[in-house]
C-alpha positions as CSV (number, residue, x, y, z in Angstrom):
1,M,-58.5,-52.7,18.5
2,N,-62.0,-53.5,19.6
3,R,-64.7,-50.9,20.6
4,Q,-63.9,-51.2,24.3
5,Q,-60.2,-50.6,23.8
6,V,-61.0,-47.6,21.7
7,S,-63.3,-46.2,24.3
8,M,-60.7,-46.7,27.1
9,A,-58.1,-45.0,24.9
10,Q,-60.4,-42.0,24.4
11,I,-61.1,-41.8,28.1
12,H,-57.4,-41.9,28.9
13,V,-56.8,-39.1,26.4
14,Q,-59.5,-36.9,28.0
15,E,-58.1,-37.6,31.5
16,T,-54.6,-36.7,30.4
17,R,-55.8,-33.5,28.7
18,S,-57.6,-32.4,31.9
19,E,-54.4,-33.1,33.9
20,Y,-52.5,-30.8,31.6
21,I,-55.0,-28.1,32.1
22,N,-54.7,-28.3,35.9
23,A,-50.9,-28.3,35.9
24,P,-49.1,-25.6,37.9
25,E,-48.6,-22.3,36.1
26,T,-44.9,-22.3,35.6
27,Y,-43.0,-21.5,32.4
28,A,-42.0,-25.2,31.8
29,E,-45.6,-26.4,32.3
30,D,-47.0,-23.7,30.1
31,R,-44.4,-24.4,27.4
32,A,-45.2,-28.1,27.5
33,F,-48.9,-27.4,27.4
34,M,-48.5,-25.2,24.4
35,N,-46.4,-27.8,22.6
36,R,-49.2,-30.3,23.2
37,M,-51.8,-27.9,21.9
38,K,-49.9,-27.6,18.6
39,K,-51.0,-31.2,17.8
40,I,-54.7,-30.5,18.4
41,N,-56.8,-28.8,15.8
42,F,-58.2,-25.5,17.2
43,R,-61.8,-26.6,16.6
44,D,-61.2,-29.7,18.7
45,M,-59.9,-27.9,21.7
46,Q,-62.0,-27.9,24.9
47,K,-63.2,-24.8,26.6
48,D,-60.8,-25.3,29.6
49,E,-57.9,-25.6,27.1
50,L,-58.8,-22.3,25.4
51,Q,-59.1,-20.6,28.8
52,K,-55.6,-21.8,29.7
53,I,-54.2,-20.6,26.4
54,W,-55.9,-17.2,27.1
55,K,-54.2,-17.0,30.6
56,I,-50.8,-17.9,29.1
57,A,-51.2,-15.2,26.4
58,L,-52.2,-12.6,29.0
59,R,-49.2,-13.4,31.2
60,G,-47.0,-13.2,28.1
61,L,-48.3,-9.7,27.3
62,D,-47.7,-8.6,30.8
63,V,-44.1,-9.8,30.6
64,R,-43.6,-8.1,27.3
65,D,-45.0,-4.9,28.7
66,K,-42.5,-5.0,31.6
67,V,-39.7,-5.7,29.2
68,E,-40.7,-2.7,27.0
69,R,-40.8,-0.5,30.1
70,E,-37.4,-1.6,31.3
71,I,-35.9,-0.9,27.8
72,S,-37.4,2.6,27.7
73,T,-36.1,3.3,31.3
74,I,-32.6,2.1,30.5
75,T,-32.6,4.0,27.2
76,D,-33.7,7.2,28.9
77,E,-31.1,6.8,31.6
78,L,-28.4,6.1,29.0
79,H,-29.3,9.2,27.0
80,T,-29.5,11.4,30.1
81,R,-26.1,10.3,31.2
82,K,-24.6,10.9,27.8
83,E,-26.1,14.4,27.7
84,N,-24.9,15.2,31.2
85,G,-21.4,13.9,30.5
86,T,-21.6,11.5,33.4
87,L,-21.5,8.4,31.2
88,N,-17.8,9.1,30.3
89,C,-16.9,9.3,34.0
90,A,-18.6,6.0,34.8
91,Y,-17.5,3.8,31.9
92,K,-18.5,0.6,33.6
93,L,-22.0,2.0,34.3
94,G,-22.5,3.0,30.7
95,W,-21.3,-0.4,29.5
96,A,-23.7,-2.1,31.9
97,L,-26.6,0.0,30.8
98,E,-25.9,-0.7,27.1
99,E,-25.4,-4.5,27.8
100,N,-28.7,-4.7,29.7
101,M,-30.5,-2.8,27.0
102,H,-29.2,-5.2,24.3
103,R,-30.3,-8.2,26.4
104,L,-33.8,-6.9,26.9
105,K,-34.1,-6.1,23.2
106,G,-33.2,-9.7,22.5
107,L,-36.2,-10.8,24.6
108,R,-38.7,-9.1,22.3
């Protein structure tokens, strides 16, 4: 490769990286972006890439917080129904609550 080809390749890499940064904020795009970032040394990351990683991390914490709240809500309702004796009357409801609780705990 001559010097011009190397320069063009570097420009292409920079343009591609900026396209990844400006991609829509969906789970699939964020996942693909993070997979691409695994290949880049942390010190070589650009400021925009670090900002996007920060946004992804904050959204992840928000989701985790919501999952934890739902787990505590379901757990409280399950214990309340067991204490009241209404869980035995509504077997399907108790099963659904326990099933949802296990699913949410699996997301942790």
